[in-house]
C-alpha positions in Angstrom: 0.0 0.0 0.0 2.9 2.4 -0.6 2.2 5.6 -2.3 4.7 8.3 -3.1 4.0 12.0 -3.5 6.3 14.6 -5.0 7.0 17.7 -3.0 4.7 19.6 -5.4 2.0 17.1 -4.5 1.4 18.4 -1.0 -2.2 19.4 -1.6 -2.9 22.3 0.8 -6.3 24.0 0.6 -9.9 22.9 1.0 -12.1 21.7 -1.9 -15.3 23.1 -0.4 -15.9 25.9 -2.9 -19.4 27.0 -2.0 -18.7 30.7 -1.6 -18.8 33.4 -4.3 -15.9 35.4 -5.8 -13.3 32.7 -6.0 -10.1 34.0 -7.7 -8.8 32.6 -10.9 -7.3 29.1 -10.7 -3.6 29.1 -9.6 -2.9 26.1 -11.8 -3.4 22.4 -11.0 -1.6 20.8 -8.1 -0.2 17.4 -9.1 0.5 14.3 -7.2 1.8 10.8 -7.9 0.3 7.4 -6.9 2.0 4.1 -7.2 -0.9 1.7 -6.5 -1.9 -0.1 -3.3 -2.4 -3.8 -2.7 -5.8 -5.3 -3.4 -5.9 -7.6 -0.4 -6.7 -4.8 2.1 -8.3 -1.4 2.2 -6.2 0.9 -0.1 -4.4 3.9 1.3 -6.1 7.1 0.4 -4.8 10.5 -0.7 -6.9 13.6 0.0 -7.2 16.0 -3.0 -7.2 19.6 -1.8 -7.2 22.7 -4.1 -4.6 25.4 -3.9 -5.8 28.7 -2.6 -8.0 30.3 -5.3 -8.0 27.2 -7.5 -11.0 25.3 -8.7 -9.0 22.3 -10.0 -6.3 19.8 -9.1 -4.5 17.0 -10.8 -3.0 13.7 -9.6 -1.1 11.1 -11.5 0.3 7.6 -11.0 0.6 4.0 -12.1 -1.6 1.0 -11.3 -1.5 -2.7 -12.3 -3.4 -5.9 -11.8 -4.5 -6.2 -8.2 -3.6 -2.6 -7.4 -5.9 0.3 -6.4 -5.1 4.0 -6.2 -7.7 5.8 -4.0 -8.2 9.6 -3.9 -10.8 11.4 -1.8 -12.2 14.9 -1.9 -14.7 17.0 0.1 -17.5 18.9 -1.5 -20.9 20.4 -0.8 -24.3 19.3 -2.0 -25.3 21.0 -5.3 -21.7 21.5 -6.5 -20.7 20.0 -9.9 -17.6 17.9 -10.2 -15.9 17.2 -13.5 -13.5 14.3 -13.6 -11.2 13.8 -16.6 -9.0 10.7 -16.7 -6.2 10.4 -19.2 -5.2 6.7 -19.2 -2.6 4.7 -21.0 -5.0 1.7 -21.6 -8.7 1.0 -21.8 -8.2 -1.7 -19.2 -8.0 1.0 -16.6 -11.3 2.2 -15.0 -12.5 4.1 -12.0 -15.2 4.2 -9.4 -16.8 7.2 -7.7 -18.6 6.6 -4.4 -20.5 9.3 -2.5 -20.4 9.9 1.3 -23.2 7.5 2.0 -22.5 5.1 -0.9 -23.1 3.2 -3.2 -21.1 3.9 -6.4 -22.5 6.6 -8.7 -19.9 5.8 -11.4 -18.2 2.4 -11.8 -16.2 0.2 -14.2 -19.3 -0.6 -16.2 -19.9 3.0 -17.3 -18.7 3.9 -20.8 -17.8 7.4 -19.6 -14.3 6.5 -18.3 -12.5 9.6 -19.8 -14.9 12.5 -18.9 -17.6 12.5 -16.4 -19.6 15.4 -14.9 -21.8 14.9 -11.9 -23.9 17.2 -9.7 -23.0 16.1 -6.2 -26.2 15.2 -4.2 -24.8 15.5 -0.7 -22.1 17.2 1.3 -19.2 15.1 2.6 -16.3 13.0 1.4 -16.2 11.4 -2.1 -14.0 8.5 -3.0 -12.3 7.9 -6.4 -10.7 4.5 -7.0 -8.6 3.9 -10.0 -7.9 0.3 -11.0 -6.6 -1.6 -14.1 -6.3 -5.2 -15.3 -3.0 -4.4 -16.9 0.0 -2.2 -15.9 -1.0 1.4 -16.8 -0.4 5.0 -16.0 -2.9 7.8 -15.6 -3.5 11.5 -14.9 -6.7 12.4 -13.1 -8.0 16.0 -13.3 -10.7 17.1 -10.9 -12.5 20.4 -11.2 -15.3 21.8 -9.0 -16.3 25.3 -10.3 -17.2 27.8 -7.7 -20.8 28.8 -7.4 -22.1 32.3 -7.1 -24.4 31.5 -4.2 -24.5 28.8 -1.5 -25.4 25.4 -3.0 -28.8 23.9 -2.3 -29.1 20.2 -1.8 -30.0 18.3 -4.9 -33.6 17.0 -5.1 -33.8 13.3 -4.7 -34.1 11.6 -8.1 -37.2 9.6 -8.9 -36.5 5.9 -8.6 -35.9 4.2 -11.9 -38.1 1.3 -12.8 -36.1 -1.9 -12.2 -35.3 -4.2 -15.1 -36.2 -7.3 -13.0 -37.2 -8.1 -9.4 -33.7 -7.5 -8.1 -34.5 -3.8 -7.9 -31.9 -2.4 -10.4 -30.1 -2.7 -13.7 -28.3 -0.8 -16.4 -30.6 1.2 -18.6 -28.9 2.8 -21.6 -25.5 3.9 -20.4 -26.5 4.8 -16.9 -26.0 2.3 -14.0 -29.0 2.1 -11.8 -28.4 1.4 -8.1 -30.2 -1.7 -6.9 -32.5 -1.5 -3.9 -30.8 -3.3 -1.0 -32.2 -6.2 1.0 -31.2 -6.5 4.7 -29.4 -9.8 5.6 -30.4 -10.9 9.1 -28.8 -14.0 10.8 -31.1 -16.6 12.4 -30.8 -16.8 16.2 -27.5 -18.3 17.2 -26.1 -18.2 13.6 -23.2 -16.2 12.3 -23.7 -16.8 8.6 -26.5 -16.6 6.0 -26.8 -17.5 2.3 -28.8 -15.6 -0.3 -29.3 -16.1 -4.0 -29.9 -13.4 -6.6 -30.1 -13.1 -10.4 -27.6 -10.7 -11.8 -26.3 -9.9 -15.3 -25.3 -7.1 -17.7 -28.7 -5.5 -17.2 -29.3 -6.5 -13.6 -27.8 -5.8 -10.2 -28.6 -7.0 -6.7 -27.6 -5.5 -3.3 -27.7 -6.5 0.3 -26.9 -4.8 3.6 -25.9 -6.2 7.0 -25.2 -4.7 10.4 -21.8 -5.3 12.1 -19.5 -3.8 14.7 -16.0 -2.4 14.3 -13.3 -5.0 14.5 -15.5 -7.9 13.4 -14.4 -10.0 10.4 -16.8 -10.4 7.5 -16.2 -13.3 5.1 -18.0 -13.1 1.7 -18.1 -16.1 -0.5 -19.5 -15.8 -4.1 -20.6 -18.9 -6.0 -21.9 -18.7 -9.5 -20.5 -17.7 -12.9 -16.8 -17.0 -12.9 -17.5 -13.5 -14.1 -19.6 -12.4 -11.1 -18.2 -9.6 -8.9 -19.1 -7.7 -5.8 -18.5 -4.4 -4.1 -18.4 -4.0 -0.3 -19.1 -0.5 1.1 -18.5 0.6 4.7 -21.1 2.6 6.6 -19.4 5.9 5.8 -19.3 5.1 2.0 -15.7 3.9 1.9 -15.2 1.1 -0.7 -13.6 -1.9 1.1 -13.7 -4.2 -1.9 -14.4 -3.3 -5.6 -15.3 -5.2 -8.7 -11.7 -5.0 -9.9 -10.2 -6.6 -6.7 -8.4 -9.7 -7.8 -10.2 -12.1 -5.4 -14.0 -12.2 -6.1 -14.7 -15.7 -4.8 -13.7 -15.8 -1.1 -12.8 -12.6 0.8 -12.4 -11.8 4.5 -12.3 -8.2 5.6 -11.8 -6.7 9.1 -14.6 -4.2 9.4 -13.4 -0.7 10.3 -16.6 0.8 11.9 -19.9 -0.1 13.5 -23.0 0.3 11.3 -24.7 -0.9 8.2 -22.5 -2.3 5.4 -23.6 -2.8 1.7 -22.7 -5.6 -0.7 -23.5 -5.0 -4.4 -23.5 -8.0 -6.8 -22.8 -7.6 -10.6 -21.9 -9.7 -13.6 -21.1 -7.7 -16.7 -20.7 -10.8 -18.9 -23.3 -13.4 -18.1 -26.9 -13.4 -16.7 -27.5 -16.0 -14.1 -27.8 -16.8 -10.4 -25.1 -15.8 -7.9 -25.1 -17.3 -4.4 -23.7 -15.1 -1.7 -22.7 -16.5 1.7 -22.0 -13.9 4.4 -20.3 -14.8 7.7 -19.6 -12.2 10.5 -17.6 -13.1 13.6 
């Protein structure tokens, strides 16, 4: 999980740009990432903007099983534009909001340029992954607003493609409605089955305490993947993590965790076994 930053990469000012009259950008601040191991929670680098700037840039290299994670703080109603210059199409990225789940993921065709009106105030997570050795430059800009930002109105729920409560409609991923997993009295594990595929997602939540260990086993087509999101929105496991079959994670906080199931290649059943001890 080593990450090196050049001296110029010490990112020094806040990214909360809600006020009026922001001065002209002082030029991008750049950083360098070297990739972190996929077997644990990636180290994260906070992106701050230099005084008067509305943009910042970071760069690095990732390879199979690596994950570069950047985080930034913003206010509800601001608009974030992310531009990723990448050396290979095997490289993708995920954007997760303060309360999760992902609002942009590896299945989106918009991997080079993405503009998004941020729905809530707090910390956002950008994870960059690749199935081959690659390099990248990530540019993040959040233009200043002339008046305090208003919270975005909740979007109307999209009609699900199937009974799992979500899917991919056109080019936009639709977040699946989550089902709570409760253990039977005296049990520490449970098994659920869901139909997933290129146009279908499934999601589950479970309650756990900080320090407990969650084991997630996925049985189905070899192309099935899952994402594990912590209560604060932190991605603990992504669809590009190398191990998608049997993963054990030490949970960092008490609260409600979320597991999203996907399969971008085949439609079929996935069996998820969750154990928490």
